[in-house]
Each structure stands twice: as C-alpha cells, then as structure tokens.
C-alpha positions in Angstrom: 57.8 -113.4 -9.0 54.4 -114.5 -9.5 52.5 -111.1 -10.5 48.6 -111.5 -10.5 47.0 -108.6 -12.6 43.4 -108.0 -11.9 43.1 -104.8 -14.3 43.6 -103.8 -17.6 47.0 -103.0 -19.5 47.5 -99.6 -21.0 47.8 -101.4 -24.4 44.2 -102.8 -23.8 42.8 -99.5 -22.8 44.4 -97.6 -25.6 42.9 -100.3 -27.9 39.4 -99.8 -26.7 39.8 -96.0 -26.8 40.7 -96.2 -30.8 37.7 -99.0 -31.3 34.9 -96.6 -29.2 36.3 -93.4 -31.2 35.9 -95.2 -34.5 32.2 -96.0 -33.8 31.6 -92.7 -32.4 32.1 -90.6 -35.2 29.7 -92.2 -37.7 27.2 -92.1 -35.1 27.7 -88.5 -34.9 27.6 -87.9 -38.3 24.3 -89.9 -38.8 22.6 -87.6 -36.4 24.3 -84.3 -38.1 22.8 -85.7 -41.4 19.3 -86.5 -39.9 19.3 -82.8 -38.5 19.7 -81.4 -42.0 17.2 -83.9 -43.6 14.6 -82.9 -41.2 15.3 -79.3 -41.8 14.7 -80.2 -45.4 11.5 -81.6 -45.0 10.4 -79.1 -42.7 10.7 -76.5 -45.5 9.1 -78.9 -48.1 6.3 -79.1 -45.7 5.5 -75.5 -45.2 6.0 -75.0 -48.9 3.3 -77.4 -49.4 1.1 -75.9 -46.9 1.5 -72.6 -48.6 0.8 -73.3 -52.2 -2.0 -75.8 -51.3 -3.7 -73.1 -49.0 -3.2 -70.3 -51.7 -4.4 -72.5 -54.3 -7.7 -73.1 -52.5 -8.2 -69.7 -51.6 -7.8 -68.7 -55.3 -10.3 -71.4 -56.6 -12.8 -69.5 -54.2 -11.8 -66.2 -55.4 -12.2 -67.4 -59.1 -15.8 -67.4 -58.3 -15.9 -63.9 -57.7 -12.8 -62.2 -59.6 -11.6 -63.5 -62.7 -9.6 -60.7 -64.1 -6.3 -60.2 -62.6 -7.1 -63.1 -60.3 -3.5 -63.9 -59.4 -2.3 -60.4 -58.5 -5.4 -59.1 -56.9 -6.0 -62.3 -54.9 -2.5 -62.7 -53.5 -2.4 -59.2 -52.5 -5.5 -59.8 -50.6 -4.6 -63.0 -49.3 -4.1 -63.4 -45.4 -0.6 -64.9 -45.7 0.4 -66.0 -42.1 3.9 -65.8 -40.4 6.1 -68.4 -42.1 9.2 -69.8 -41.0 11.1 -69.8 -44.3 9.1 -68.1 -46.9 7.6 -64.6 -47.5 4.4 -63.3 -49.2 6.9 -61.5 -51.9 8.5 -64.5 -52.8 5.0 -66.3 -53.7 4.0 -63.4 -55.8 7.0 -63.1 -57.8 7.5 -66.5 -58.9 4.1 -67.4 -59.6 2.2 -67.3 -62.9 -1.2 -67.8 -64.4 -2.2 -68.7 -68.1 -5.9 -68.1 -69.4 -7.3 -70.6 -71.8 -10.6 -70.7 -74.0 -12.5 -73.2 -75.6 -12.8 -72.8 -79.5 -15.7 -74.8 -80.5 -16.3 -73.6 -83.9 -13.2 -74.6 -85.8 -13.1 -78.1 -83.9 -13.2 -78.9 -80.1 -9.7 -77.7 -79.1 -8.1 -75.1 -76.3 -6.0 -72.2 -77.4 -4.3 -69.8 -74.8 -6.6 -66.6 -74.5 -5.0 -63.0 -74.0 -8.5 -61.9 -73.0 -9.0 -63.0 -69.4 -12.7 -61.9 -69.6 -13.6 -64.2 -72.1 -11.6 -67.3 -70.8 -12.9 -70.5 -69.9 -10.4 -71.5 -67.5 -6.8 -70.6 -66.1 -3.8 -73.0 -65.2 -2.0 -71.4 -62.3 1.4 -72.2 -61.2 2.4 -71.3 -57.6 6.2 -71.6 -57.0 8.1 -71.1 -54.1 11.9 -70.8 -54.3 14.6 -70.8 -51.5 18.4 -70.9 -51.6 18.5 -69.8 -55.2 18.6 -73.4 -56.2 15.4 -74.9 -54.8 12.2 -74.5 -55.6 8.6 -76.0 -54.9 5.7 -75.7 -57.5 2.1 -76.6 -57.7 -0.2 -76.3 -60.6 -3.7 -76.5 -60.9 -6.7 -75.6 -63.2 -9.1 -72.9 -62.0 -12.6 -72.8 -63.9 -14.2 -69.6 -65.0 -17.5 -68.8 -63.1 -20.5 -69.2 -65.3 -21.3 -66.1 -67.1 
C-alpha cells in the first residue's frame, strides 16, 4: 500500500508548537521589561523637570528674597500637577546652606549661620520615591548685591 501524505504529522506539528512557544516567552519578557524601563525613565524625566524648573525659580527669587529663601519660595512656587511627585515631597527633602567669604584671615569660604550676611547659598533639591530611589540637583545661588 502506497500512502502519499501531503500534510504534517502530529509529531511535526507538536515540535513546531514547542519551538514557537520557547521563542515567544522571551519576546514577551522583553516587552514587559521595556515597559518598566519606560516608566522609570518617565519618573526620572519628571524629577529632572521639577528640580530644574524649581532651581531656576529659586535663582530668580534669590534676587528679591534671600532670608528663608527655600521655605518661602517653595511655598509660593506654582507647583503644577505632576504624575509622580507632590509639592510636599520637594519641600521636605530639600536643603539650603548659606556661606560667606572670609577675606580678613585669608581667602576662604565658611559656612554661615547668618542668612542676611551670606554671600551665596548651596541649594540641594531632592525628590524621593519608592522609599529607596531619589533624584537630587545641587546648585549655587549668589546673593544679590547689597
């Protein structure tokens, strides 16, 4: 009996399904990881936008208000709606240190406790999320000419 077959056998079909399944799962895992990476980049991009815009605002405010610069300015800053961060998060995690030039005893810089007589300030804006991740930006603000 001569049997001519023009189709695939069950073993061939099962082998093809197994091979396609083994190739399909890594592709799905790749796309899943890509979505997580995109979300992380989106959070970092928003954190960068917030800190840069806030720092520019503080630089402008430093020309008018030097005392209590960080608290006053951040409370008055128009903090737009953001997907991942709130205004309170930025205010509670940020710091400002005032410094003064000491020219009598040589040229050096020392930390000053007197905001009114400080020549410049080092401001660090820090945003945190997930309790383990943070983004910070540090800049120097010059005091207005007295």
